[in-house]
Steps between C-alpha positions, in 0.01 A plus 500: 500500500377315808480831689302658215263200486433528875419871469264435207328220695459721808365784287250263335373388841452861611311589182278191527416576864426863418275392216298274730462778754386746234246246369358453849489876551320549168240238592443661841464842341260367238269329752342817648486651154301199377271518803452872447414443134241236595349728763482788254327275247244398765444865590444592135250214467306610809518862393357412159199347679433833669441658161219254428281641780549865407279696264786735416823309569723758333373757749604308814764235428802728514389642833430149631848380401662791683276454804576128520872570467494758780295270726733207431798706615312632804357168621745240368222309322554377146357689205327180389317462834396865498377469141285199595355698789430801281320276251280372784421855612398609152298180450310583820373819333731757659549803274844505330566845647470357852649154442857583605370660819310182588806292410720702737247463785460127435877450495531660843202297625664178379824586680325602822273196497776257398287388207539443129454812290221332302313435827530863607389627159203263493391601852532875449320498164220274627431730794503805273259330261265357765456837673500705181805699606724694263864403450604803705360315806751215462704645787193493727435138405861413582460668841183294559686178417790578733271610784305174477818291492660694786195486729398145411678169478534438127738552209455685172436165330234413761334838464500485122328160501252610768399817320422299190219331694340798670581810288207488254231462767663739748531778244144456370369497859672831574754360747794742501857388455576606858213285634596206280863519611398537865287182490770292329772632732293439815395147404848387389655650811254295704633182339260462207670419171474771235314276256246398766455863611423619147255214438323569831472871426374424150233271649389761754471768233302268274259417784445871570452600137278206408362360828258215549142580614577364845810716534313811385221436751746443784696813409180708480418409862837652595437808290761401241445512126689231311575661163775687320345831606471378859862388502620834363296703751 
């Protein structure tokens, strides 16, 4: 009897220990499942917002979901983050047919510029809008951003903030993207902060487009016409 009791006691200890291990294993297995469920719910919420900015949601949503899924696998970014970015692109007025193309370009720009995806999306769409460019030119805009960053001394975040100051006036004055990028790159490489460079350029453009009488008279003596047409020529 004593031998039987010992065996039963030992068996009970083994079963109890196994039960604790299985409980811990179940909790560990459930944790990523819970996180995945929460992430999926967030994605569905963001994706539902996309439908609110579409005239014909049923025409595009399925394609958007597939495109976001493919891009998530390719880039390692979450579907929720990509959905937020796509919403921003559509809100900026990009045609639904071109939105995924702009999203792909912006995702690469964010990675190359070590910036948040929302920053890259905002920058690319603002440049497209300011210069009246079609979504198919998103790749060219991305090249412009990288060229400016590479040749100057500024980050994607710096460039995004700087462009917000000078883009409207530069585009209306007929300053090309190449010229705009060249000025910002040259000034920042010379030690001028990006924000200061954009404000200075904005001030110069404003003085040329709408000069004072004294400035116009001084420029005329040098054979220079201070106006938008003069600047463009």
